[in-house]
C-alpha positions as CSV (number, residue, x, y, z in Angstrom):
1,M,51.6,54.9,161.7
2,G,48.4,54.1,159.4
3,K,49.0,51.7,156.6
4,D,48.8,52.6,153.0
5,P,48.8,50.0,150.5
6,Q,50.8,52.3,147.9
7,I,53.6,52.4,150.7
8,L,55.9,50.0,152.3
9,N,55.6,50.3,155.9
10,T,58.7,49.1,158.1
11,D,60.4,49.3,161.4
12,I,64.0,48.8,161.7
13,V,66.7,49.8,164.4
14,V,69.7,51.9,163.8
15,A,72.6,53.1,165.5
16,V,74.1,56.4,164.5
17,D,77.7,57.8,165.8
18,N,78.1,61.5,164.5
19,G,81.6,61.4,164.7
20,N,83.2,64.7,163.8
21,S,85.6,62.9,160.8
22,F,83.0,60.1,159.7
23,V,79.3,59.4,160.2
24,K,78.7,55.7,161.4
25,A,75.8,53.5,161.3
26,A,74.8,50.2,161.9
27,Y,71.2,48.8,161.5
28,D,69.3,45.8,162.3
29,R,72.9,43.9,163.6
30,I,75.7,45.0,165.3
31,D,77.8,44.2,162.9
32,Q,76.3,45.5,160.0
33,T,77.6,49.0,159.7
34,F,78.2,51.9,157.1
35,M,80.2,55.0,157.4
36,F,80.7,58.2,155.4
37,P,82.8,61.3,155.8
38,N,81.1,63.8,158.0
39,V,80.8,66.4,155.0
40,T,77.8,68.3,153.7
41,V,77.3,70.6,150.8
42,Q,74.0,72.6,149.9
43,S,72.5,72.7,146.1
44,D,69.8,74.6,144.7
45,Q,70.8,72.8,140.9
46,K,70.0,69.7,139.8
47,R,73.1,67.6,139.9
48,K,74.3,66.5,136.4
49,V,75.6,62.7,136.0
50,I,76.5,61.3,132.9
51,L,76.6,57.8,134.0
52,N,75.0,57.0,136.9
53,Q,77.7,55.0,138.3
54,G,79.2,54.0,141.9
55,T,77.4,53.0,145.2
56,P,74.7,54.6,146.6
57,L,76.5,55.6,149.6
58,E,79.1,57.3,147.6
59,N,76.5,59.3,146.0
60,L,74.4,60.4,148.6
61,D,72.3,63.3,146.8
62,L,69.3,64.0,149.0
63,E,66.3,66.6,149.5
64,I,65.7,66.8,153.2
65,V,62.1,68.0,154.3
66,S,62.4,68.4,158.6
67,P,60.7,70.2,161.2
68,S,64.2,70.1,162.8
69,I,66.2,71.9,160.0
70,P,65.9,75.5,160.5
71,E,63.8,77.3,158.0
72,G,66.0,78.9,155.0
73,Y,68.7,76.6,155.5
74,G,67.6,74.6,152.4
75,R,66.4,71.3,151.3
76,H,68.7,70.0,148.7
77,F,71.8,68.4,150.5
78,Q,74.7,66.2,149.1
79,I,76.4,64.3,152.1
80,G,79.3,61.9,152.7
81,V,81.8,61.0,149.9
82,L,79.9,63.0,147.2
83,A,79.7,66.1,149.1
84,S,83.6,65.7,149.9
85,R,84.4,66.2,146.3
86,H,82.8,69.8,146.5
87,P,84.5,72.9,146.4
88,R,82.1,74.0,149.1
89,A,81.7,71.0,151.3
90,Q,80.9,72.0,154.7
91,A,83.6,69.8,156.7
92,I,83.2,70.4,160.6
93,I,85.7,72.7,161.1
94,G,86.5,76.5,162.3
95,H,83.4,78.1,163.3
96,K,81.3,75.0,162.9
97,A,83.4,73.2,165.3
98,S,82.8,75.9,167.9
99,Q,78.9,74.7,167.8
100,M,77.8,71.6,170.0
101,K,77.0,68.8,167.9
102,S,73.7,69.0,169.5
103,Q,73.0,72.4,167.9
104,R,74.3,71.6,164.4
105,P,72.1,71.6,161.6
106,E,74.7,69.3,159.7
107,T,74.2,66.9,162.9
108,M,70.3,66.6,161.8
109,I,71.3,66.7,158.3
110,T,73.6,63.6,158.4
111,T,71.7,61.8,160.8
112,L,68.3,61.7,158.8
113,G,70.6,61.1,155.9
114,A,72.2,57.9,157.4
115,L,68.9,56.7,158.5
116,A,67.3,57.0,154.9
117,Y,70.3,55.1,153.4
118,A,69.9,52.1,156.1
119,I,66.2,51.9,155.4
120,A,66.7,51.8,151.4
121,E,69.5,49.2,151.8
122,K,67.3,47.2,154.1
123,H,64.7,47.1,151.3
124,E,67.0,47.3,148.3
125,K,65.3,44.4,146.8
126,Q,61.4,46.0,147.5
127,I,63.0,48.5,145.7
128,E,64.4,46.8,142.9
129,N,60.8,45.3,142.5
130,G,59.3,49.0,142.4
131,V,58.8,50.4,145.5
132,R,59.4,54.2,145.5
133,R,57.4,54.9,148.9
134,I,58.8,53.9,152.2
135,R,57.0,54.9,155.6
136,A,60.0,53.9,158.4
137,H,59.4,53.9,162.2
138,V,63.2,54.3,163.6
139,H,64.1,52.8,167.0
140,L,67.2,55.1,167.4
141,G,70.3,54.9,169.5
142,I,72.6,58.0,169.3
143,G,74.7,59.7,171.6
144,L,76.1,63.2,172.4
145,P,80.1,64.5,174.0
146,I,80.2,64.2,177.5
147,A,80.1,68.4,177.8
148,E,77.0,68.4,175.8
149,V,74.9,65.8,178.5
150,G,72.7,69.0,179.2
151,E,71.4,69.5,175.8
152,A,70.1,65.5,175.3
153,Q,66.3,66.6,176.2
154,S,66.4,69.5,173.6
155,F,68.2,66.9,171.2
156,A,66.0,64.3,171.6
157,D,62.7,66.8,171.3
158,K,64.5,67.5,167.7
159,L,64.8,63.9,166.5
160,T,61.4,62.7,167.6
161,R,59.6,65.8,166.6
162,G,56.7,64.9,164.0
163,V,58.1,63.3,160.6
164,H,60.9,63.9,158.8
165,M,61.2,63.0,154.9
166,V,64.2,62.2,152.8
167,A,63.8,61.8,148.7
168,F,66.7,60.0,147.3
169,Q,67.8,62.4,143.9
170,S,70.3,61.3,141.8
171,T,71.5,58.7,143.8
172,P,72.4,55.3,141.6
173,Q,69.4,52.4,143.0
174,F,67.6,54.7,144.9
175,E,67.0,57.4,142.7
176,G,63.0,58.9,143.0
177,V,62.4,56.9,146.6
178,E,61.1,58.9,149.2
179,V,61.5,57.9,152.9
180,E,59.3,59.0,155.5
181,I,60.9,58.6,158.9
182,Q,59.6,58.7,162.5
183,I,61.8,58.2,165.7
184,S,61.6,57.1,168.6
185,L,64.6,56.6,171.3
186,P,63.8,53.6,173.3
187,D,67.5,54.1,175.2
188,G,67.1,58.3,175.4
189,I,70.4,59.8,174.3
190,N,73.8,58.3,175.4
191,V,77.2,59.6,176.4
192,D,79.2,58.7,173.3
193,N,82.8,57.7,175.4
194,V,80.6,55.6,178.1
195,S,78.9,53.8,175.0
196,G,82.6,53.0,174.0
197,I,83.0,51.4,177.5
198,I,79.9,49.2,176.9
199,D,81.4,47.5,174.0
200,L,84.7,47.2,175.5
201,A,83.2,45.6,178.6
202,S,81.2,43.4,176.6
203,E,83.8,41.3,174.9
204,P,84.8,38.2,176.8
205,K,87.6,38.0,179.3
206,S,87.2,41.7,180.2
207,T,88.7,42.9,183.8
208,L,87.1,46.5,183.2
209,A,84.2,45.4,185.7
210,E,86.5,44.7,188.1
211,K,88.7,48.1,188.3
212,S,88.5,51.8,188.2
213,F,90.0,53.4,185.0
214,G,89.9,56.1,182.7
215,V,89.2,56.6,179.1
216,A,89.3,59.0,176.4
217,D,87.6,59.3,173.3
218,L,89.3,61.2,171.0
219,G,87.5,62.4,168.1
220,G,88.0,65.2,165.4
221,I,86.9,68.2,167.6
222,D,86.2,66.8,170.8
223,L,88.3,65.0,173.9
224,D,85.8,63.3,176.2
225,I,87.3,62.2,179.6
226,A,85.4,59.7,181.6
227,F,86.5,57.7,184.5
228,F,84.7,54.5,185.9
229,K,84.8,53.3,189.6
230,P,84.6,49.3,189.9
231,G,81.4,47.9,188.7
232,L,81.4,49.9,185.7
233,Q,80.0,52.9,187.6
234,L,80.5,56.5,186.3
235,D,82.5,58.9,188.0
236,D,80.5,62.0,187.1
237,Y,82.8,64.7,189.3
238,T,86.0,63.8,187.4
239,S,84.7,63.0,184.2
240,T,85.3,66.2,181.6
241,G,85.2,67.3,178.0
242,F,87.6,69.7,176.1
243,R,87.8,70.8,172.5
244,V,91.2,70.1,170.8
245,N,90.4,70.5,166.9
246,L,92.1,67.3,165.5
247,N,90.3,68.6,162.3
248,D,91.5,72.1,161.9
249,I,94.8,70.4,162.2
250,I,94.1,68.0,159.0
251,T,92.9,71.2,157.5
252,R,96.4,72.8,158.3
253,I,98.5,69.5,156.8
254,R,96.5,69.6,153.3
255,K,97.2,73.0,153.2
256,D,100.8,73.3,154.5
257,F,101.7,70.1,152.3
258,N,100.0,71.9,149.2
259,A,101.9,75.3,149.9
260,S,105.6,73.1,150.2
261,Q,104.5,72.0,146.8
262,G,103.0,75.0,145.0
263,Q,100.2,73.2,143.7
264,E,96.8,71.8,145.2
265,F,97.9,67.9,145.1
266,I,95.4,67.0,148.2
267,K,91.9,68.4,147.3
268,N,90.1,67.6,150.6
269,D,90.5,67.0,154.7
270,V,89.0,63.4,153.7
271,N,92.1,62.0,152.0
272,V,94.3,63.4,154.7
273,I,92.7,61.6,156.9
274,E,92.7,58.5,154.9
275,R,96.4,58.8,154.7
276,L,97.1,59.1,158.5
277,V,94.9,56.4,159.5
278,N,96.3,53.9,156.9
279,K,99.7,55.1,157.3
280,D,100.0,56.0,153.4
281,Y,101.8,59.2,153.8
282,E,103.1,59.4,149.8
283,V,101.1,61.6,147.6
284,K,101.3,60.7,143.7
285,W,99.7,63.1,140.9
286,Q,98.9,61.6,137.5
287,G,101.3,58.6,138.0
288,L,104.1,60.5,139.6
289,V,105.3,60.6,143.5
290,K,104.9,64.8,144.4
291,G,105.9,64.6,148.0
292,N,105.0,62.9,151.1
293,I,102.9,64.5,153.9
294,G,104.8,62.3,157.1
295,D,107.2,65.0,158.1
296,I,104.4,67.7,158.1
297,A,102.1,65.1,159.7
298,N,104.8,64.3,162.4
299,L,105.3,68.1,163.2
300,H,101.4,68.9,163.8
301,L,100.4,65.4,165.6
302,T,103.3,65.5,167.7
303,E,102.1,69.3,169.4
304,L,98.8,67.9,169.5
305,A,99.7,64.3,171.1
306,R,101.4,66.4,173.6
307,D,98.4,68.3,174.5
308,V,96.2,65.6,174.4
309,L,98.3,64.0,176.9
310,E,98.5,66.5,179.3
311,R,94.7,67.0,179.7
312,V,94.8,64.0,180.2
313,L,97.0,63.6,183.1
314,D,95.4,66.6,184.4
315,A,92.2,65.0,184.7
316,W,93.6,62.0,186.1
317,A,95.1,63.6,188.9
318,E,91.5,64.1,189.7
319,A,91.0,60.7,189.8
320,P,94.3,59.2,190.8
321,D,92.7,55.8,191.9
322,A,91.9,54.8,188.1
323,E,94.5,52.0,187.5
324,E,94.9,52.7,183.5
325,F,93.9,54.8,181.3
326,L,92.4,53.6,177.6
327,F,92.0,55.5,174.5
328,I,89.2,55.5,172.1
329,G,87.9,57.0,168.7
330,G,89.0,57.8,165.4
331,G,91.5,60.4,166.5
332,A,93.2,57.8,169.1
333,S,93.6,55.9,165.7
334,I,95.6,58.2,164.2
335,L,97.0,60.0,167.6
336,A,98.2,56.4,169.1
337,G,101.6,56.3,167.8
338,Y,102.5,60.2,168.6
339,I,101.0,59.7,172.7
340,K,103.1,56.6,172.9
341,D,106.4,59.1,171.9
342,V,105.7,61.8,173.9
343,E,104.9,59.7,177.2
344,R,108.1,59.2,179.2
345,Q,107.0,58.3,182.4
346,G,105.5,54.8,182.2
347,H,101.8,55.4,182.8
348,P,99.7,52.2,182.1
349,L,98.0,53.9,178.4
350,R,96.1,51.4,176.8
351,F,95.0,52.0,172.9
352,D,92.1,50.1,171.5
353,I,92.4,48.1,168.5
354,H,93.0,50.1,165.4
355,E,89.9,47.9,163.3
356,Y,87.5,49.2,166.2
357,S,88.7,52.3,167.7
358,Q,86.3,54.3,166.0
359,L,83.6,51.8,166.2
360,R,83.3,51.8,169.7
361,N,80.8,54.3,170.3
362,L,78.6,53.5,167.7
363,R,78.6,49.3,168.8
364,G,78.0,50.2,172.2
365,T,75.1,52.4,171.4
366,F,73.9,49.8,169.5
367,R,74.1,47.2,172.4
368,S,72.3,49.7,175.0
369,L,69.1,50.2,172.2
370,Q,69.0,46.6,171.7
371,S,69.1,45.7,175.4
372,A,66.3,48.4,175.6
373,I,64.0,47.4,172.8
374,D,64.0,43.2,174.0
375,S,63.3,44.3,177.7
376,G,61.1,47.2,176.9
377,E,62.8,49.2,179.4
378,E,65.0,51.7,179.5
379,V,68.5,51.2,179.8
380,A,71.0,53.6,181.6
381,A,73.9,54.5,179.6
382,T,76.3,54.5,182.3
383,E,75.6,50.8,183.0
384,A,77.2,47.7,181.2
385,K,75.1,44.5,181.5
386,A,77.4,41.9,179.8
387,P,80.7,41.0,181.4
388,A,83.5,42.4,179.9
389,A,86.7,42.6,177.9
390,A,89.2,45.2,176.5
391,G,90.4,43.9,173.0
392,D,93.3,46.6,173.3
393,E,96.6,46.9,172.9
394,Q,99.3,47.7,175.7
395,A,101.5,50.7,175.6
């Protein structure tokens, strides 16, 4: 990109994990992360703001012009927390869940939104001092579910096709800032749950590289199952993927609870997810306790846990040499207790630490990306370079 004295030119390293419930990103450092709900809403009207309060991340109001967003799809989007408050919010459920992540326009919208936010955050001081246009070369690390590996090149082409423009609209601190984004993929397209293993295997005292094991990346829609041989060699033949649609069950829990109360006390699915992750089941309304989602959640999630366990054991039967099985991902942080309850045969199941479970793929993608940039070479997504460990809990 040519230099323009009126434009701030920058380079940035960003990893993005478009999870089905939350979009996670890390920029410049593996521990410099942020996340927002994977929810988008299109808007043709200027947002009315009385007092522009709150953080930029809670108010991502963007105009996006990209050669990779279909014509007629619109340009003005709210994403994340701001979108989740909207009655027309487009959560990734129902018919959208049947589409591949690589083919959903929402994936491109949230990815570009995350990149623009990371760029603006990096240059917050310059923006405070009057900068309004930023031209960024983004070194991007990003992944797809194992079932979509065949779409990797097509997805890469969408990301690297031309220049993407993102302008912040009513977002506090960044209102009026325009970001011009050009993307390169030093590490290609990663496989999500393989990236998670890269991070687990990079921790001190890990023994993962010495054994055969399986791993399930449990998200809001996808259940990706992979098996590894000693030396962290991915077994392509036995690795597989399924649709489990945890997001649909989250919606069902919300609707069933509201129906039982005769009023819409829980407004959106994000609120249900937060309650399940934090084990905070009590629902209050205007300072009064109106009910508890625990019993309804237990009913639905126990059935899902049985289905997930059955699929895992069936897949494990095709790779019986695997010594143990690990669960990672945001869905695993919700379902861990239920899977433990329905597993009665004593299989060696291990569950990732709650604080890291939904960040494993992001962290592994960032490690792989950083390694590729440092070495100047493409890094295979199925191979971890560092000695390893599993900061996990034994079931």
